[in-house]
Each structure stands twice: as structure tokens, then as C-alpha cells.
FITOR-444299 format. One line per 3 residues: number of its first residue (from 1); their letters; for each residue x, y, z of N, C-alpha, C. Coordinates in pm, whole numbers, plus 32768, in hexadecimal, padded with zeros to 4 digits. Example, Ala and Ser with C-alpha at 12.3 -4.5 7.8 and 13.67 -1.06 7.14 Angstrom:
1> as> 8527 7DC7 830C 84CE 7E3E 830C 8528 7EB6 830C | 8505 7F1F 82C4 8557 7F96 82CA 850A 8003 8313 $
end
This chain:
1> xxx> 8063 7F9C 8007 7FF3 801E 8001 8056 8072 7FFD | 8025 80D0 7F97 808D 813B 7F7C 8065 81AC 800E | 80D6 8207 801E 80D2 8255 8091 8100 82DF 8047 $
4> xxx> 80D0 8372 8093 80FC 83DA 806C 8194 840B 8085 | 81D5 8471 805D 8274 8460 809B 824E 84C5 810C | 82A5 84D0 8167 82B3 8533 81F7 8338 8556 81CC $
7> xxx> 8353 85C2 820F 83A0 8645 8237 840A 85BA 8290 | 84A6 85CF 8251 8519 8588 829E 84F5 85A9 8338 | 851C 8568 838F 8540 854B 8415 85B2 85C2 8435 $
10> xxx> 8586 8603 8496 85FB 8658 84CE 867C 861B 850D | 86D0 8633 8508 876A 85F7 8524 8753 85E7 85CC | 879C 857E 8600 8799 856A 867D 882A 858F 86C2 $
13> xxx> 884B 859D 8738 88B1 85A1 876B 88FB 8528 876F | 88AE 84AD 877A 88F8 8430 8772 8910 840C 86D7 | 8902 8420 8693 88F9 83FB 85EF 8996 841A 85C8 $
16> xxx> 89C5 83CA 856D 8A2C 83EA 8531 8A3C 8426 84BB | 8AB4 8477 84AD 8ACE 84BE 841B 8A4E 84C2 83A5 | 8A16 8531 8376 89F2 84FB 8325 89FF 84C3 829B $
19> xxx> 89C7 849A 8214 8A13 8477 81B8 8A3A 8504 8149 | 8A3E 8556 817A 8A7F 85D3 813B 8B19 85DC 8140 | 8B3F 856C 816E 8BDE 855D 814C 8C06 84DA 8147 $
22> xxx> 8C91 84B6 80FF 8CA1 8424 811E 8CB2 83B3 8197 | 8C8A 836F 8184 8C70 8313 8201 8CBF 8288 8204 | 8D65 8287 8237 8DB8 8239 8215 8DBA 81DE 8178 $
25> xxx> 8DD5 8253 812C 8DEC 821E 80E5 8D5A 8221 805C | 8CEB 821C 8075 8C8E 820C 802F 8C6A 82A6 802E | 8C62 82B8 7F8D 8C08 8349 7F5B 8B9F 836C 7F81 $
28> xxx> 8BA2 840A 7F8F 8B15 842C 7FE0 8AAE 83F4 7F68 | 8AB6 8428 7EF9 8A7B 83DD 7E95 8A2F 8366 7E86 | 8A77 82FB 7EBB 8A43 828E 7EC3 8A01 8264 7F2B $
31> xxx> 8A00 82B1 7FAB 89B1 82CE 8030 8931 82F1 7FF2 | 8949 837A 7FBF 88C2 83A9 7F98 8850 8354 7F19 | 88A3 831B 7EDB 8854 82B9 7E7F 882D 8266 7EC4 $
34> xxx> 8854 81E6 7F0A 881D 8194 7F6C 87B1 81D9 7FB1 | 87B8 8251 8011 8746 8280 8053 86C9 82A7 7FF8 | 8702 82FE 7F7C 8685 8310 7F1D 8644 827E 7F18 $
37> xxx> 869F 8238 7EE1 8667 81BA 7EA0 860A 815B 7F1E | 8620 8165 7F99 85E2 8143 7FF1 854B 8185 8014 | 854A 822A 800A 84DE 8253 8016 848C 8276 7F97 $
40> xxx> 84A8 823F 7F24 844A 8220 7EE9 8419 8193 7EC7 | 844E 8131 7F10 8406 80B5 7F24 8397 80EA 7F71 | 83C7 814F 7FD1 8353 8133 806D 82C0 817B 801D $
43> xxx> 82F6 8200 7FDF 828A 824A 7FAD 8220 81EA 7F34 | 8292 81A9 7F0D 8219 814A 7EA7 81F2 80DB 7EE4 | 8219 8092 7F44 81D1 8034 7F9A 8244 7FD0 7F6C $
46> xxx> 82A0 7FCE 7F2D 82E6 7F6B 7F01 8355 7F5D 7F58 | 8365 7F81 7FCA 83CF 7F5D 804B 83A7 7EB3 8071 | 83FE 7E62 8052 840B 7DF4 809F 83E4 7DE6 810A $
49> xxx> 834C 7DA0 8151 836B 7DB1 81E5 834F 7D11 8221 | 838A 7CED 8273 8375 7C66 82A9 82F1 7C40 82DA | 82C2 7BC7 82BB 824E 7BC1 82F0 8244 7BC1 83B2 $
52> xxx> 81F7 7BEA 83B6 81F6 7BBB 847E 81DD 7B3E 84A1 | 8243 7B0B 84E0 8251 7A75 850C 81CB 7A43 852B | 81AA 79C4 84F3 813F 7984 8514 810F 7997 85D5 $
55> xxx> 8145 7949 85FD 815C 7957 869D 8134 79DA 86D3 | 8193 7A42 8696 8164 7ACA 86D6 80EC 7AEC 86B2 | 80D0 7ADA 8631 803E 7B11 8619 7FDC 7AC5 8652 $
58> xxx> 7FE8 7A41 8699 7F92 79F5 86E7 7F89 7A33 8774 | 8005 7A67 87B6 8006 7AA0 881B 7FCB 7B28 882F | 7FEC 7B89 87A6 7F90 7BEC 87C2 7EF2 7BD9 87B1 $
61> xxx> 7EC9 7B79 875B 7E42 7B4B 8760 7DFC 7B2A 87FD | 7E64 7AF4 8828 7E40 7AB4 88B4 7E24 7B38 891E | 7E86 7B99 8919 7EA7 7C07 897D 7E46 7C54 893F $
64> xxx> 7DE7 7C43 88DF 7D86 7C92 88BE 7D0F 7C76 88D3 | 7D12 7BF6 8923 7C6F 7BA9 892E 7C6B 7BAC 89B2 | 7BFE 7BFC 8A05 7C10 7BE5 8A9E 7BD7 7B5E 8ABF $
67> xxx> 7BA7 7B04 8A74 7B74 7A88 8A97 7BED 7A11 8A90 | 7C4D 7A40 8A5E 7CB5 79D7 8A3B 7D23 79F6 8ADF | 7D2E 7985 8AE5 7D9B 796A 8B71 7E2E 7916 8B51 $
70> xxx> 7E45 78DC 8BCE 7EBE 789E 8BDD 7EAF 7836 8B78 | 7E27 77DE 8B81 7E29 774C 8B15 7E5F 7776 8AA6 | 7E35 77D9 8A72 7E2D 781E 89DC 7EBF 782F 89C7 $
73> xxx> 7EF7 7877 8A15 7F7E 7893 89F9 7FD1 7806 8A0D | 7FD9 77BC 8A71 7FF8 773B 8A6D 8002 76D5 89FC | 7F87 7704 89C6 7F7E 7689 8940 7FE9 76C4 88C0 $
76> xxx> 7FCD 7769 88BF 8017 7785 886A 80B5 7768 888A | 80DA 777C 8920 8164 7754 891C 8193 76A3 8913 | 813B 7676 8944 815C 75CD 891D 8153 75B1 8896 $
79> xxx> 811B 75E7 884E 8133 75DC 879C 81C3 7617 8768 | 8222 763E 87BC 82A9 7677 878C 8307 7615 87EF | 8340 75BF 87EB 83A2 7596 8851 842B 75E9 8854 $
82> xxx> 8431 7630 87FB 84B6 7684 87F8 8489 7707 8876 | 841A 7741 8867 83D7 77A9 88AE 83D6 7770 8971 | 83A1 76FF 8952 8390 76B5 89CC 840F 76A9 8A23 $
85> xxx> 846C 766C 89C7 84DC 7655 8A0C 8510 76ED 8A66 | 8508 776A 89FB 8556 77D0 8A2A 84FF 7824 8A8B | 848B 77E0 8AAC 8439 782E 8B20 847F 77F4 8BB0 $
88> xxx> 8482 776D 8B88 84A1 772D 8BFD 8535 7760 8C28 | 859E 776C 8BC0 8604 77C5 8BE3 85EC 7819 8C15 | 85B1 786C 8BF0 85A4 78F2 8C4C 8550 78EE 8CA8 $
91> xxx> 84EB 78CB 8CC0 84B9 78C0 8D65 853D 787C 8DD1 | 857C 7836 8D9C 85ED 781D 8DE7 8670 7860 8DFE | 867B 78B6 8DE0 86DC 7916 8DD3 86E2 7997 8E4D $
94> xxx> 8759 79AF 8E5A 8740 79FF 8EE5 86F1 7A43 8EE4 | 86D1 7A96 8E70 8652 7B11 8EB5 85CD 7AD0 8ED4 | 85A7 7A81 8EAA 8524 7A43 8EB9 851A 79CF 8F26 $
97> xxx> 857F 797F 8F24 8588 7905 8F6C 8587 7909 9006 | 8522 78B3 901B 84FE 7878 90B9 853E 7846 9105 | 8531 7818 9151 8568 778B 91CF 856B 7721 9160 $
100> xxx> 851B 7703 9119 8524 766D 90DB 8501 7676 904C | 856D 7608 901D 857C 7623 8FA2 84F0 7607 8F27 | 84AA 7625 8EFA 8455 7627 8E97 8473 75B7 8E09 $
103> xxx> 840D 7571 8E11 8417 7523 8DB4 83AF 74EA 8D5D | 8349 751C 8D71 82F1 7523 8D23 82D6 758F 8CD6 | 8270 75A8 8C6D 823A 761A 8C19 81C5 7649 8C8F $
106> xxx> 8174 7608 8CA7 80FA 7642 8CDF 813E 768B 8D81 | 81A7 766E 8DBE 81DD 769B 8E3A 820D 7734 8DF7 | 825F 7726 8D8D 829A 77A1 8D56 821C 7801 8D48 $
109> xxx> 81C8 77E0 8CF0 814E 784D 8CDE 80FD 787A 8D4E | 80E9 7834 8DA3 80BF 7851 8E27 811A 78CA 8E70 | 81AF 789F 8E56 820E 78EC 8EB2 8204 797D 8E6B $
112> xxx> 8226 7963 8DDB 823A 79F8 8D95 81B8 7A3F 8D95 | 8144 7A07 8D74 80D0 7A47 8D5F 80A6 7A63 8CC8 | 8038 7A8B 8CD5 7FFE 7A98 8C47 8038 7AF4 8BE3 $
115> xxx> 803A 7B84 8C2F 8072 7BE3 8BE9 8109 7BE9 8BC9 | 814A 7BB4 8C1F 81DA 7B93 8C2F 820B 7B33 8BB3 | 81B0 7AC6 8BB7 81E6 7A4A 8B67 81A8 7A7A 8AC0 $
118> xxx> 8126 7AF6 8AB5 812A 7B10 8A49 8198 7B5E 89F2 | 81E0 7BC6 8A5E 825F 7C14 8A18 82D7 7B8D 89D9 | 82EC 7B4F 8A52 8358 7AFF 8A44 8343 7AA8 89A0 $
121> xxx> 82D0 7A66 8992 82C7 79FC 893D 82AD 7A6E 889B | 8292 7AC3 88C4 8293 7B41 883F 8335 7B65 880B | 8357 7B90 887C 83F6 7B9E 887C 844F 7B40 8840 $
124> xxx> 8432 7A99 886C 846F 7A33 884D 845B 7A12 87BB | 83BA 7A24 8796 83AD 7A14 8714 83F0 7A96 86B0 | 83EE 7AEC 86E3 843D 7B61 868C 84BA 7B53 865F $
127> xxx> 8508 7B35 86CA 8590 7B1C 86BE 859D 7AB9 8664 | 8566 7A47 8667 8550 79C1 8605 8559 79FD 857B | 84FA 7A44 8577 84DE 7A32 84CD 84DE 7AE4 84AB $
130> xxx> 84F8 7B4A 84E3 84FF 7BB6 84C3 85A6 7C02 84D1 | 85D8 7BCB 852C 865B 7BEB 853C 86BD 7BE4 8501 | 86B6 7BCF 8474 8728 7B49 8434 875C 7BB4 83C2 $
133> xxx> 87BB 7B9C 8375 87E0 7BFC 8319 8865 7BB9 82E7 | 8870 7BC8 8259 88E4 7B65 8212 895D 7B97 8241 | 8995 7C40 825C 8A03 7C7C 8274 89D0 7CD4 82E5 $
136> xxx> 8A46 7D06 831C 8A4A 7D78 83A7 89F6 7D34 840C | 8A0A 7CD7 841F 89DA 7C80 849B 89F6 7CB7 852B | 8A73 7D19 8504 8A7B 7D5A 85A4 8A2D 7DB1 85AA $
139> xxx> 8A17 7E05 855F 89AA 7E81 8575 8924 7E56 8589 | 8907 7DB4 854B 8894 7D6A 8570 888B 7D5A 8608 | 8905 7D18 8643 88FD 7CEC 86CC 88EE 7D59 873E $
142> xxx> 893E 7DCB 8718 893D 7E4F 8745 888A 7E84 8783 | 885F 7E86 870E 87D5 7E9E 86E8 878B 7E4A 8742 | 8790 7DED 8741 8733 7D79 8791 8752 7D8E 8810 $
145> xxx> 87DF 7D8B 8853 87EF 7DAF 88E5 87B3 7E40 8911 | 87B6 7E85 88AA 876F 7F0C 88E4 870A 7F08 88CD | 8690 7ED3 8891 860B 7EBE 887A 85D4 7E68 8916 $
148> xxx> 8626 7E1A 8923 860B 7DCA 89B4 861D 7E09 8A17 | 8687 7E44 8A24 8698 7EAE 8AA7 8637 7F13 8A95 | 860A 7F44 8A3B 85B1 7FB5 8A4C 853C 7F9E 8A69 $
151> xxx> 84FB 7F09 8A0E 8476 7ED9 8A46 845F 7ED2 8AEA | 84E3 7EA7 8B25 84CD 7E8B 8BA9 84C2 7EE7 8BED | 84F0 7F64 8BC8 84F4 7FE1 8C12 8495 801B 8C06 $
154> xxx> 8460 803D 8B92 83D2 807B 8B5B 8357 8020 8BD3 | 8371 7FA1 8BC1 82EA 7F3C 8C1E 82EF 7F94 8CA6 | 838C 7F7A 8CDD 83A5 7FC9 8D65 8365 8044 8DA6 $
157> xxx> 8376 80AF 8D2A 8349 8138 8D21 82C8 8137 8D11 | 829D 8106 8CC8 81F6 80E6 8CDE 81AA 80A2 8D46 | 81EE 804B 8D8E 81D6 800D 8DF7 81CD 8077 8E5C $
160> xxx> 8232 80AF 8E76 8241 8119 8EAD 81E7 819B 8ED9 | 81D5 81C7 8E31 8168 8238 8E23 80D2 81F3 8E25 | 80B8 817F 8E2F 802F 815B 8E3B 7FE0 815D 8D96 $
163> xxx> 8022 8178 8D46 801E 8188 8CBA 8037 8141 8C3A | 7FE3 814D 8BF1 8025 80EC 8B74 8064 806A 8B8F | 8046 802D 8BFB 8057 7FB7 8C0A 805B 7F3E 8BB3 $
166> xxx> 800C 7F5C 8B64 7FDF 7EC7 8B09 805F 7ED4 8A83 | 8075 7F40 8A64 80A9 7F4D 89E7 814B 7F85 89E3 | 814D 7F96 8A55 81EE 7FD2 8A8F 8261 7F76 8A57 $
169> xxx> 824F 7F12 8A90 82AA 7EC8 8A57 82CF 7E99 89C4 | 823A 7E86 897A 824A 7E61 88F7 8289 7EEA 88AD | 824E 7F79 88E6 8282 7FE3 88A3 8351 7FE0 88AC $
172> xxx> 835A 7FA2 891A 83E4 7FD4 892A 8438 7F6E 88CF | 83FC 7EE5 88CA 8444 7E88 8877 843B 7EB3 87D3 | 83DF 7EEE 87CC 83CB 7F12 8712 83ED 7F97 86F4 $
175> xxx> 843B 7FE2 8773 844B 8075 8748 849A 809C 86C2 | 850B 8038 86C2 8579 8035 866C 8564 7FB8 85FF | 84DA 7FA3 85F0 84C7 7F00 8583 84F7 7F3F 84F9 $
178> xxx> 84F9 7FC6 84E4 8511 7FF3 844C 858E 7FE7 8441 | 8600 7FC6 84A6 868D 7F95 848E 869C 7F1A 844B | 8666 7E93 8484 8681 7E36 8415 8634 7E37 83A6 $
181> xxx> 85D0 7E6E 8397 8580 7E65 8312 85EF 7EBA 82B1 | 861C 7F42 82EE 8668 7F95 8291 86EF 7F2A 8287 | 8739 7F01 82C4 8794 7E93 82B6 8771 7E3D 8230 $
184> xxx> 8705 7DE8 824A 86FD 7DAF 81CE 86DC 7DF7 8156 | 8696 7E68 8166 869D 7EAD 80DC 872A 7ED2 80B3 | 876E 7F16 810E 8814 7F1F 80C7 885B 7EB2 8081 $
187> xxx> 884F 7E3B 80E7 8884 7DCA 80AE 8852 7D9C 8009 | 87DC 7DAD 7FFF 8788 7DBB 7F6C 87B2 7E0D 7F06 | 87D5 7E78 7F46 87FA 7F0A 7EDF 8893 7EE2 7EB5 $
190> xxx> 88FA 7EA5 7F37 896B 7EB0 7EF4 8973 7E23 7E9B | 890C 7DAE 7EA2 893A 7D58 7E39 8909 7D89 7DA8 | 8873 7DAB 7DAE 8846 7DE2 7D20 8887 7E53 7D15 $
193> xxx> 88C4 7ED0 7D37 88B9 7F28 7D05 8965 7F7F 7CF0 | 89AD 7F48 7D70 8A48 7F4D 7D87 8A71 7EB0 7D4D | 8A52 7E6E 7D05 8AB3 7DE6 7D0B 8AF3 7D99 7D7C $
196> xxx> 8A94 7D92 7DDD 8AC8 7D45 7E20 8B27 7D9D 7E9E | 8B47 7E23 7E84 8BB2 7E6E 7EC2 8B6C 7E92 7F41 | 8BBA 7E79 7FBE 8B93 7E99 802E 8B87 7F29 8040 $
199> xxx> 8B43 7F8B 8096 8B6E 801F 80A4 8BB0 801B 813F | 8BAE 7FAE 8184 8BE7 7FC8 820F 8B80 7FDC 8286 | 8BC7 7FBF 82EF 8BA1 7FE0 836A 8B6B 805D 837C $
202> xxx> 8BBE 80AF 837F 8B98 814B 83B1 8B20 8182 834E | 8B58 814D 82C1 8AEA 818E 8258 8A46 8168 827F | 8A4F 810D 82A3 89CF 80A8 82D1 899E 8104 833A $
205> xxx> 89CF 80EB 838E 89B4 8142 841E 8964 81EF 8407 | 89AC 8227 8377 897C 8293 8359 88D7 8292 8332 | 88E2 8237 82C9 8856 8211 82A7 87F6 81E2 8314 $
208> xxx> 880B 8178 8361 87AC 8156 83E0 8778 81CA 8430 | 87E5 8215 8444 87CA 82AA 84B5 8774 82EF 8457 | 876B 8318 83D7 8722 8379 8390 8684 833A 8397 $
211> xxx> 867F 82C6 8373 8611 82AA 8322 85DD 821E 838D | 8603 8211 8405 85BF 8195 843C 8544 81B4 8489 | 8507 8248 84AD 8497 8262 84FD 8428 823F 846E $
214> xxx> 842C 8275 8411 83BF 824F 83A6 83AA 8205 836D | 8427 81AA 8360 841D 811A 832F 83DE 80A5 838D | 83F8 80EE 8420 83B6 80AF 8497 8331 8096 848A $
217> xxx> 830E 8108 8483 8261 8140 8474 821C 80DC 8405 | 827D 80EC 837C 8236 80B2 8313 8224 8014 835E | 8281 7FEA 83A5 8281 7F53 83B2 8200 7F36 8407 $
220> xxx> 8202 7F6F 8470 8197 7F8E 84F5 811A 7F67 8495 | 8104 7FE6 8425 807E 7FF0 83DB 8066 7F5D 83AB | 80CF 7F34 8354 80D2 7EB6 830E 8078 7E41 836E $
223> xxx> 80CE 7E31 83F5 8093 7DD4 8428 802E 7DF2 846F | 7FD4 7E6E 8468 7F63 7E63 8482 7F62 7E86 8514 | 7FC3 7ED2 8540 7FCE 7EE8 85EE 7F78 7F50 85FA $
226> xxx> 7F75 7F79 8676 7F07 7FF3 868C 7F28 8099 867D | 7F07 80E0 865A 7F23 815E 864D 7F7E 8199 86B1 | 7F4A 8185 8731 7FBF 81A1 87B1 8047 815A 8795 $
229> xxx> 8056 80D9 878C 80D9 80A6 874D 8107 80DD 86C1 | 80C9 8102 866E 80FB 8152 861B 814F 81CB 8624 | 80FD 821F 865D 8130 828C 867F 81BD 828E 86E1 $
232> xxx> 81AF 8248 873E 81F9 8219 879F 82AD 8214 873E | 827E 81A0 8709 82F3 8170 869D 8349 822D 864F | 82BD 8255 861D 8306 82C2 85B8 832D 831E 85DF $
235> xxx> 82FC 8340 866A 8312 83A4 86B6 8356 83AA 8738 | 83DD 832D 873B 840B 8316 87D2 8479 8356 87CB | 849F 83CF 8792 8515 8419 87A2 84C6 84A9 8799 $
238> xxx> 8454 84C4 87AB 8420 8533 87A8 838F 8551 87C6 | 8373 8501 8830 82E3 84D3 887D 8270 8522 885F | 82A2 85AB 884C 8246 8609 8855 81E9 8628 87CF $
241> xxx> 8238 85B9 8791 81CE 85C4 86FA 8184 8560 86DC | 8175 850E 875E 8120 84A0 874B 80A4 84C2 8785 | 8071 8560 8793 7FF3 8580 87D4 7FC6 853C 8837 $
244> xxx> 7F36 84EB 87F4 7F09 8490 8868 7F34 841D 8890 | 7FA1 8408 885C 7FE5 837E 88B0 8064 83BA 88E8 | 8079 8425 8905 80FE 847C 8933 812F 8443 89BB $
247> xxx> 80C7 8406 8A0F 80FB 83D1 8A7C 8144 8353 8A78 | 8100 82F2 8A05 8148 8279 89EF 81DD 827C 898C | 81F8 82F9 893A 825B 8301 8901 82B6 8341 895E $
250> xxx> 8278 8396 89BF 8302 83B7 8A49 8343 8367 8A83 | 82D8 82F1 8A98 8305 8277 8AD8 8366 8228 8A90 | 8357 8208 8A05 83B2 81EC 89B3 842D 8214 89A5 $
253> xxx> 841D 82C2 898C 84B3 8316 89B8 84FC 82E4 89FB | 84AF 82E6 8A89 84FE 82E9 8B2B 854E 823A 8B05 | 84F6 81D0 8AC7 8530 8161 8ACD 859E 8137 8A94 $
256> xxx> 859D 819D 8A00 862B 81A7 89A8 8682 81D1 89EA | 867D 825E 8A3C 86F6 82A8 8A61 8713 8232 8AD4 | 86BB 81E6 8B31 86EE 81BC 8BA1 875B 8147 8B53 $
259> xxx> 8732 80ED 8AE9 876E 808D 8AD3 87F2 80B6 8A97 | 87FC 813D 8A66 885F 8160 8A2E 88D9 816E 8AA6 | 8898 81C9 8AF7 88D7 81E8 8B8D 8919 816B 8BCE $
262> xxx> 88E0 80E8 8BC4 893D 806D 8BFB 897F 8032 8B64 | 8995 806F 8B1F 89E4 802E 8AB6 89AD 7FA1 8A7D | 892A 7F7E 8A93 88FB 7F14 8A0F 88FD 7F37 898E $
265> xxx> 8955 7EF7 8939 8963 7F00 88AE 89A7 7F75 886B | 8A1A 7FA3 88F7 8A7F 8002 88C8 8AB3 801C 8960 | 8B1F 8068 8948 8B6C 8094 89AB 8AFA 8101 8A1F $
268> xxx> 8AFC 80E5 8ABC 8AA6 8120 8AE5 8ABD 81CA 8AD4 | 8A46 8205 8AF6 8A55 82A0 8AC4 8A11 82F4 8B20 | 8A57 834E 8B69 8A16 839F 8BC3 89A7 83F7 8B8F $
271> xxx> 8941 83EB 8BA0 88B3 83F8 8B86 8858 8494 8BB4 | 88A4 84D6 8C4F 8879 8526 8C63 87E0 8558 8C96 | 87A8 84CB 8CCA 8730 84B1 8CC6 86F9 8524 8D28 $
274> xxx> 871F 857A 8D8B 86ED 85E6 8DD6 86D7 8657 8D8F | 8726 8672 8D18 8731 86FD 8CF3 86CE 86E1 8C35 | 867E 865A 8C57 861F 863B 8BCE 858D 865D 8C09 $
277> xxx> 856A 86C3 8B97 84E3 86D1 8BB1 846A 865C 8B92 | 8499 8601 8B44 8449 859E 8B57 8438 8555 8BC5 | 84F0 8548 8C02 84B5 8507 8C8E 8474 8562 8CE3 $
280> xxx> 8496 85BB 8CE5 8441 8627 8D41 83C3 8645 8D3F | 8376 860F 8CC6 82F2 8613 8C88 82A9 85AF 8CD2 | 82ED 853D 8CE1 82D6 84B4 8CF9 830A 84B7 8DBA $
283> xxx> 8330 851C 8DE5 8346 8506 8E9D 83C3 8497 8E7C | 8417 847F 8E28 847C 8420 8E55 850D 8458 8E5F | 8508 84CA 8EA8 8593 8518 8EBE 85D2 84E3 8F46 $
286> xxx> 8574 847B 8F95 85A0 847D 901D 8617 8419 9022 | 8690 8426 9048 8715 83E9 9045 86F1 8339 905D | 86AE 8339 90EA 86BC 82B6 912E 864B 8260 90D3 $
289> xxx> 85DB 82B1 90A5 856F 8264 9049 85A0 8245 8FC5 | 8608 82A3 8F88 866A 826F 8EFA 86A6 81FF 8F2A | 86F5 81F9 8F89 8758 8192 8FA1 870B 811B 8FB6 $
292> xxx> 8695 80F2 8FF3 862A 80A8 9028 860E 805D 8F89 | 85CD 80BB 8F2D 85BD 80A6 8E99 862F 8065 8E46 | 869D 8099 8E5A 86F9 8072 8DFE 8733 7FF7 8E25 $
295> xxx> 874D 7FD5 8EB8 8779 7F3D 8EDA 8700 7EF6 8EBD | 8695 7F0E 8E9F 8646 7EB7 8E7E 8632 7E73 8E01 | 8630 7ED4 8DC6 8631 7EC7 8D32 86BF 7E7E 8CEE $
298> xxx> 8717 7EB8 8D26 87AB 7E7D 8CF3 8795 7DDE 8D2E | 8770 7DA9 8DB3 8763 7D37 8DCF 8704 7CE3 8D8E | 8685 7D1E 8D4B 8628 7CC6 8D0F 864B 7CB6 8C78 $
301> xxx> 86BC 7D1B 8C39 86D5 7D30 8BBB 8749 7CAE 8BE6 | 878F 7CA1 8C23 8801 7C61 8C26 87C9 7BAD 8C12 | 8772 7BAB 8C6D 8729 7B20 8C87 86CD 7AF1 8BDD $
304> xxx> 86A4 7B5C 8BB8 8656 7B38 8B23 86BE 7B28 8AD7 | 8722 7B73 8AB2 878F 7B52 8A47 87D8 7AB6 8A67 | 87EC 7ACE 8AEA 8851 7A2E 8B22 87C3 79B4 8ADC $
307> xxx> 8759 79DA 8B09 8710 7966 8AE7 86DD 7964 8A30 | 86F4 79B2 8A09 86D8 79A8 896B 8770 7950 8921 | 87E1 7995 896A 884E 794B 8935 8866 78AC 8959 $
310> x> 8826 788D 89DA 884D 7802 89F1 8817 77A0 8996 $
end
């Protein structure tokens, strides 16, 4: 489905230098050519978007059905031995584990609860099917680690604020979904337009930083996710532009910054939370509160990532 052209996103303080100069030997003209190619495909509705994984789609349907419960989720998970094994690994991790080792899926479901289980199954399914690429795997892995940490932080912030609790984890997980989709498009363009020439990691980062929000919103629309999710993904660097979904977009903004501060998906970065107007607007500037949230987000993210690797 075609979409109308939109204005370029404003530059952000965490973005790498623009494509207006050569990047590690790649001419600016080539970077501009690739960006224009991606944007043309987006506007024409021809940008290749991976299908929402079947298990993730089923989990979304269950989460939107008030009548569905634990038994329906158990049925979905039992149909995928890979997911079942990962859930058991996670529930016995340092972050979630109790005094006794959990050996049955039923026990795991009861311990985690419906909402947490939905988030975990969606994450596992997404990682298995969408976070894949034929090259630039380092960038992909960084993005995955960052997305998991941001999701954990978003859920904790939403729980503290007692708002947007249903969608906070999902939006944090998907806020950078445009990046893996863009990676796949860049690899295709390299093969079809550049004769297999790779433009290099630094140049790819330029393209991802410039385009990931609008591509991410396009992916969310194609997956038929809610308007609140689309807006949060599209405006997570500038929540005020999300309008009626500003609170959710602000939570995602905070989760993104917290994940960067913790160093998930890159070097740890001091983010100056107490001077950030979005954190101030959400009353998240108390030092003790931030410390608790950051420690909890880091612990949960590490357990999730360890379970995914096992």
C-alpha cells in the first residue's frame, strides 16, 4: 500500500554524521543514492517488510481477546518446542528464578503470568524470524540487545507511572524495528545496484539513523498494530509529535535513553536524565527512583538476552 511522502526527520544528538560527506571511503553520492532508493520503495509501497511471525501474531490476537487466558497461551507455546525450551531457560534465570527449579511449562506460565509471558513469546518469535540479515550482523546484534533493554525499561517505567502498561514493553521492543528491516533493504540494494559492493558498517549506520523511525512506523502499519504503537515507534525521538499518544511515545523515549545509558547495544552513555525535559515531564528525575529502575531494567534485560542465547 502506497504512502505519502513526509518531511525528513530532524537530526538527533546521538546520530552519526550525515551522508553529506564521505564515510569510510564510501562516496556521499552512493549513500544518497541508497537512501533515495529506500525512500522511493517506501513511498511506492514496494519496500520489502517481513511478515509478522505466526506465533507473534497469535500472541497479539490473544492479548487483544479479553476471553483468552493462560490455557490459550500454553497451547500456542506447546506448539513450538523451541519457544517452550527458551521460556523454561528464562524462568530459571537469575532474574526470575525462585527457590526451586521450574521443570514444566505449566509452572513457568503460572510463575511469569499472562502479560509477561505474552511479551517474552513475542520477543522470542521476533528475534527468531525478523532480526536476521545476510550481512552486518554486528549492527543487528547491537540493535537486538538495545531493543530488549529498552523494552524492559519501558515496562518498568509504565508500571511505575501506572499508565500504558499493556503496550509499553511491545513499543520498547519495536521502537527500532525499522533498523533490521532497513539492513535487509540495504543488503538487497548492494546486491542489485552496487554489484555486491558493501558500503561498510559506518555508512550503514548513517542510513539507519536517518530513516529508521519512518521505516519502523511503516512496518508497524503493515503488521496492523495499533495507532498508539505506530505513533510511539515513529516519534520515539520526539514524543511531542505523537500528539494523543504522547505519553506512550515519551515512555519509549525514556526506555531508549535508559538502555543507552546502561550500554546495551553499544558503549554506556551518560544521558543526563535529570536535565531531560521528557524525564522531567514524567516525573522521572529522582535519583533513587532512576537508580532502582535502571538496576531492574538491566537485570531483566540480561536475563532475557541470556535465555535467548542458551
